[in-house]
C-alpha positions in Angstrom: 14.5 24.7 -7.2 11.6 22.6 -9.4 9.6 24.8 -11.1 6.2 23.7 -12.7 5.1 26.0 -15.4 3.2 25.9 -18.4 0.7 27.9 -20.8 -2.5 25.9 -19.7 -4.8 28.1 -18.2 -6.2 27.6 -14.7 -8.4 26.2 -13.8 -9.9 25.8 -17.2 -6.9 23.5 -18.2 -5.7 22.6 -15.1 -6.7 23.0 -11.5 -4.3 20.9 -9.5 -0.8 19.1 -9.6 1.0 16.3 -8.0 4.4 16.5 -7.9 6.9 13.8 -7.4 10.9 13.2 -7.2 12.6 10.2 -5.9 16.0 9.8 -5.8 17.8 7.9 -8.5 20.0 5.4 -6.4 18.6 2.4 -5.5 16.9 2.5 -2.0 17.2 6.5 -2.3 14.0 8.6 -0.7 10.9 9.6 -2.4 8.7 12.5 -2.3 5.3 13.1 -3.6 2.3 15.8 -2.7 -0.8 17.0 -4.7 -1.7 20.7 -4.9 -4.6 22.3 -5.5 -4.4 25.5 -7.9 -7.1 27.8 -5.8 -6.6 30.6 -4.1 -3.2 32.1 -3.8 -1.9 29.2 -6.0 -4.3 29.3 -8.7 -1.6 30.2 -11.1 1.5 28.6 -12.7 4.2 28.6 -12.3 4.4 27.0 -8.9 7.9 26.2 -7.3 9.1 23.7 -4.8 12.5 23.7 -3.3 14.1 20.6 -3.0 17.1 19.5 -0.9 19.2 16.7 -2.3 20.5 15.6 1.0 22.9 12.3 -0.3 21.8 12.1 -3.6 23.4 12.6 -6.7 20.7 12.9 -9.1 17.2 12.3 -8.9 13.7 12.1 -11.2 11.2 14.5 -11.0 7.4 14.4 -12.6 4.4 16.0 -12.6 1.1 15.0 -13.1 -1.5 18.1 -14.1 -5.4 17.4 -13.1 -8.5 19.0 -14.4 -11.8 18.2 -12.7 -10.3 15.4 -10.7 -8.8 13.2 -13.6 -5.2 13.4 -15.1 -5.1 15.5 -18.3 -1.0 16.3 -18.8 2.1 15.1 -17.5 6.1 15.9 -17.7 9.4 15.0 -16.2 12.9 15.3 -16.1 16.1 14.1 -14.5 17.7 16.6 -11.8 21.3 16.8 -11.2 20.8 19.3 -8.8 23.2 21.7 -10.7 20.8 24.2 -11.4 17.1 24.8 -11.6 14.7 22.2 -13.1 11.3 23.5 -15.0 8.7 20.7 -15.9 6.4 22.5 -18.3 3.0 21.6 -18.8 2.2 23.3 -22.2 -0.4 23.1 -24.3 1.5 21.8 -27.2 4.2 19.1 -26.5 5.0 18.2 -30.2 7.0 15.2 -30.7 8.6 13.4 -33.7 7.6 14.2 -37.2 8.9 10.7 -38.4 6.4 7.9 -39.5 5.3 5.1 -36.9 7.0 2.3 -36.9 7.3 -0.7 -34.4 10.7 -0.8 -32.5 11.9 -4.1 -31.8 9.9 -7.3 -31.2 6.6 -8.2 -29.4 7.6 -8.9 -25.4 5.3 -9.8 -22.7 2.0 -11.6 -22.3 -0.4 -12.0 -25.6 -3.4 -10.1 -26.1 -3.0 -8.3 -22.7 -4.9 -5.7 -20.9 -2.6 -2.4 -20.8 -2.0 0.6 -18.1 0.8 3.4 -18.4 2.1 4.1 -15.1 4.4 7.2 -14.0 6.8 7.4 -11.1 10.4 7.0 -9.7 12.2 5.3 -12.7 10.1 6.7 -15.5 7.2 5.4 -17.2 6.2 1.9 -18.0 3.1 -0.2 -18.9 1.9 -2.9 -17.2 0.2 -5.5 -19.2 -1.9 -8.5 -17.7 -3.8 -11.5 -19.4 -3.0 -15.1 -18.9 0.0 -13.8 -17.1 1.6 -10.3 -16.5 4.6 -8.3 -16.8 6.0 -5.0 -16.8 7.1 -3.1 -19.9 10.0 -0.7 -20.3 12.4 0.2 -22.8 16.2 -0.2 -22.9 19.2 0.3 -25.4 16.1 1.2 -28.0 14.2 -1.9 -27.7 11.2 -3.2 -25.4 11.8 -5.4 -22.8 9.5 -7.4 -20.2 9.9 -8.0 -16.4 7.8 -10.4 -14.2 4.5 -8.6 -12.6 2.4 -10.3 -9.8 0.3 -13.0 -10.8 -3.3 -12.0 -12.2 -6.2 -12.6 -10.6 -8.2 -15.7 -11.7 -10.7 -15.0 -14.4 -11.0 -13.2 -17.6 -9.5 -9.7 -17.0 -11.8 -6.8 -17.3 -9.8 -3.9 -16.5 -6.3 -2.5 -15.5 -6.3 0.9 -14.4 -3.5 3.4 -13.5 -4.4 5.1 -10.0 -2.3 7.2 -7.6 -3.7 5.3 -4.5 -2.1 6.6 -1.8 -1.0 10.4 -2.5 2.6 9.5 -3.5 2.1 10.8 -7.2 3.2 7.3 -8.6 1.0 5.2 -10.1 -0.2 2.4 -8.5 -2.3 -0.4 -10.3 -5.5 -1.9 -10.2 -6.5 -5.2 -11.6 -10.2 -6.5 -12.1 -11.6 -9.7 -13.5 -14.8 -11.3 -13.6 -14.0 -14.1 -11.4 -12.9 -11.9 -8.1 -12.3 -8.9 -6.4 -9.9 -6.1 -7.8 -6.3 -6.4 -6.6 -4.0 -3.7 -6.3 -0.6 -3.8 -7.3 1.7 -0.8 -5.4 4.3 0.5 -7.4 7.9 0.6 -5.8 10.5 2.1 -8.5 9.8 0.3 -12.0 8.5 -2.5 -10.3 5.2 -3.9 -8.6 4.2 -5.6 -5.3 0.7 -7.6 -4.8 -1.0 -5.2 -2.2 -4.3 -7.5 -1.6 -7.9 -7.1 -2.6 -10.2 -4.4 -2.3 -13.6 -5.6 -1.1 -15.5 -5.0 -4.0 -16.6 -7.9 -5.0 -16.8 -8.9 -8.9 -17.0 -5.7 -11.0 -17.4 -5.5 -14.5 -15.9 -1.8 -15.1 -13.5 0.3 -12.9 -12.6 4.2 -13.3 -11.0 6.6 -11.0 -11.1 10.4 -10.2 -11.0 13.1 -7.1 -14.9 13.1 -7.1 -14.8 15.2 -3.8 -11.7 17.6 -4.4 -10.0 16.4 -1.2 -6.5 15.7 -3.1 -7.0 12.0 -3.1 -8.5 9.5 -5.9 -11.7 7.6 -5.4 -12.9 4.7 -7.6 -16.4 4.2 -9.6 -16.9 0.5 -9.5 -19.9 -1.3 -11.8 -21.9 -4.7 -12.1 -24.1 -4.7 -14.9 -27.1 -3.4 -13.0 -25.4 -1.3 -9.9 -22.6 2.0 -10.0 -20.9 2.3 -6.5 -18.9 5.2 -5.5 -15.8 4.6 -3.3 -14.3 7.3 -1.5 -10.6 7.3 -0.8 -9.1 8.1 2.7 -5.9 9.1 1.5 -3.8 5.8 2.0 -5.4 3.7 -0.3 -8.3 2.4 2.1 -11.9 2.9 0.2 -15.5 3.2 2.0 -18.6 2.5 0.1 -21.2 5.5 -0.5 -24.2 3.9 -1.5 -25.8 7.0 -2.2 -23.4 9.0 -4.2 -25.0 7.6 -7.5 -28.7 8.1 -8.0 -29.0 5.5 -11.1 -32.7 5.3 -11.0 -32.5 1.6 -12.1 -31.4 2.6 -15.8 -27.9 0.4 -15.6 -29.2 -2.5 -17.2 -26.2 -4.1 -18.7 -23.1 -2.0 -17.6 -19.8 -3.0 -19.6 -18.1 0.6 -19.3 -17.2 3.7 -17.1 -15.2 7.1 -17.6 -14.7 10.0 -15.9 -14.0 13.7 -16.5 -15.2 17.1 -15.8 -17.7 18.2 -19.1 -19.4 21.1 -17.9 -16.0 22.4 -16.6 -17.2 22.9 -12.8 -14.3 21.5 -11.4 -15.9 18.1 -10.8 -15.8 14.8 -12.8 -18.9 13.6 -14.3 -19.6 10.1 -15.4 -20.4 8.3 -18.5 -21.7 5.0 -18.8 -22.0 2.6 -21.7 -23.9 -0.5 -21.9 -24.0 -3.6 -24.0 -26.8 -2.4 -26.2 -28.9 -0.4 -23.4 -28.8 3.6 -24.0 -25.3 5.3 -22.9 -26.1 7.1 -19.6 -24.4 10.6 -17.9 -24.3 11.4 -14.4 -23.0 15.3 -13.6 -20.7 15.4 -10.6 -21.8 17.9 -7.7 -20.6 21.3 -8.6 -19.7 22.0 -4.8 -17.1 19.1 -4.5 -19.8 17.0 -2.6 -18.6 14.0 -4.6 -22.2 13.0 -5.5 -23.4 12.3 -9.1 -27.2 13.2 -10.6 -28.5 11.6 -13.6 -28.4 14.1 -16.6 -30.6 13.0 -19.6 -29.5 16.0 -21.9 -25.5 15.3 -21.8 -26.1 12.6 -24.2 -28.4 11.2 -26.5 -29.8 8.1 -25.6 -28.2 6.1 -28.3 -28.1 2.4 -27.8 -24.7 1.1 -28.6 -22.9 -2.3 -27.7 -20.3 -0.4 -25.9 -16.8 -2.0 -25.5 -14.3 0.7 -24.0 -15.0 4.3 -23.4 -12.1 6.9 -23.3 -12.8 10.5 -22.3 -10.2 13.0 -23.6 -9.7 16.4 -25.3 -9.7 15.2 -28.9 -10.2 18.8 -30.1 -7.5 20.9 -27.9 -10.0 23.3 -26.1 -9.1 21.2 -22.7 -12.9 19.8 -22.3 -12.9 16.0 -22.5 -14.6 14.3 -25.3 -15.8 10.9 -25.7 -14.5 8.4 -27.8 -16.1 4.9 -28.0 -15.1 1.5 -29.1 -18.1 -0.7 -30.2 -17.8 -4.0 -29.6 -18.1 -6.7 -32.5 -16.0 -4.9 -34.5 -18.2 -1.9 -35.2 -16.9 1.6 -36.2 -15.9 3.8 -33.3 -18.0 6.9 -32.2 -16.7 10.2 -31.3 -18.7 12.8 -29.7 -17.4 16.1 -29.2 -18.2 18.0 -26.1 -20.1 21.4 -27.1 -20.7 23.7 -23.4 -21.0 19.9 -21.4 -23.1 18.4 -24.1 -21.5 15.5 -26.1 -22.7 15.7 -29.7 -21.9 13.1 -32.1 -19.6 14.1 -34.6 -18.2 10.5 -36.1 -18.7 11.4 -39.9 -17.3 15.3 -39.5 -14.3 14.2 -37.5 -13.0 10.7 -38.1 -11.8 9.3 -41.6 -14.6 7.1 -43.3 -15.6 4.5 -43.3 -14.4 5.3 -39.2 -12.1 2.6 -37.8 -13.1 -0.3 -36.1 -11.8 -0.3 -32.8 -11.6 -2.3 -29.6 -9.8 0.4 -27.7 -8.7 4.2 -28.2 -5.8 6.1 -27.3 -5.6 9.8 -27.6 -3.0 12.8 -27.1 -0.3 14.6 -28.9 2.4 12.2 -30.5 3.5 13.9 -33.8 5.3 17.4 -34.5 2.1 19.0 -34.5 0.4 20.4 -31.7 -3.8 19.1 -32.4 -4.4 15.7 -30.2 -4.0 12.7 -32.2 -5.5 8.8 -32.0 -4.4 5.4 -31.9 -6.5 2.7 -32.5 -6.1 -0.8 -31.3 -8.3 -3.2 -33.6 -8.6 -6.5 -35.2 -7.6 -6.2 -38.0 -5.2 -3.5 -37.6 -6.1 0.0 -37.7 -4.8 3.8 -38.3 -3.0 6.3 -36.4 -5.0 9.1 -36.8 -3.4 12.6 -37.3 -5.1 15.5 -35.4 -6.0 18.6 -37.9 -6.5 22.3 -37.2 -10.3 22.4 -36.2 -10.3 19.1 -34.5 -10.8 16.3 -37.4 -8.5 13.4 -37.4 -7.1 11.8 -40.5 -5.5 8.7 -41.3 -1.7 8.6 -40.5 0.0 5.5 -40.2 -0.9 1.5 -39.6 -1.0 -0.1 -36.1 -1.0 -4.0 -36.2 -3.7 -5.8 -35.2 -4.0 -5.1 -31.2 -7.1 -5.2 -28.2 -5.6 -2.2 -26.4 -3.6 0.7 -26.7 -2.0 3.5 -24.2 0.1 6.1 -25.7 3.5 6.6 -22.4 6.3 7.6 -23.0 8.6 4.5 -22.7 11.8 5.0 -23.6 11.6 8.5 -21.5 12.7 10.5 -23.8 10.0 13.4 -23.7 7.8 12.0 -26.4 4.9 10.0 -26.2 4.9 6.1 -27.9 2.1 4.1 -28.8 2.2 0.7 -26.9 -0.3 -1.9 -28.1 -1.2 -5.4 -26.8 -1.3 -8.0 -30.1 -1.7 -11.5 -30.3 2.0 -12.3 -30.3 2.6 -9.9 -27.1 3.3 -6.2 -26.6 4.5 -4.1 -29.1 6.0 -0.7 -29.0 5.3 1.7 -31.8 7.3 5.2 -31.8 7.7 7.8 -34.6 
């Protein structure tokens, strides 16, 4: 029996799960399915009976979603000798050690990164002038080939379950071609063709209409578009889903998350010097968005990246902003669906200069932590009671960062894209 348990409240902390299990033997079978925690299933634990068939061992994992966006994950090896529990707890403490680089840099230099979970565990896809899959073996990072990147400069790499099997495929977008899909098979990826989207500057994923599959929002400099997923990874443009009203003028970054707790994802748009924009998702789950001028102050920032993640441990997504040109990062805290600038209160001063930001719990405490990617190096930040982030350690100069359990030991690691290649930072 596979038991999905945890102390995250339903639906405030998690409202859907996607459960996957795969035979560890080469060529073995795989199962994945999404379940909405509603009606009679509006609770944890949930149980799933697994028949091993000819499998001797398997790898099981669960993704927890809130408002259509992944918020937590857990995984374990299954030997079919006893029941196994995957715990989606609000506190998932890691190691108390100081952050340190493990092994040598591998893979492409100055890459864009995406963390993917599926059969065989967690891996990182790194895409730059070349591309690679980054994993850990015998305590050191390793690099194996990935499909060739599309032409042009890479503007986005996102991990997203396109076909509902609960493992993370990858979409790669550049400034010279339509986004391409790389399907995950085990711990490798195969090119699966281009999406008929045209050239985009940003892309984000969420289940906007609560039908169990992940949809996509794309942007050009002046247009926001919703693409609805039919469940198999085929997308249809919905031209009326986002009412932008001509406000999108210089879009560079997108982020999706349920800001107001109504079960539907909301959209934050970052621009090149123009005001940030917020669009609220339809609370009935229709998958439409309406501009909301009260969610975030119309501050004009040269936004490089956006990260919607719970930075203070209250289950609501907060907004971390990497500012282009080496500007100090900003942190907006969610106050009942409104994003309030608390950069001076919550961040060490002077605030770190960031090109990318990853937020998750990765030390021995329960509070969310952060790792910053910056040109001159940047601190790792330790979450403190009350939601402040304090300087904790040092990270090498980097252009991107993700948090992922690279060695599948149950603790999160930081993986950074540096000028020398991809670096593993662990406690």
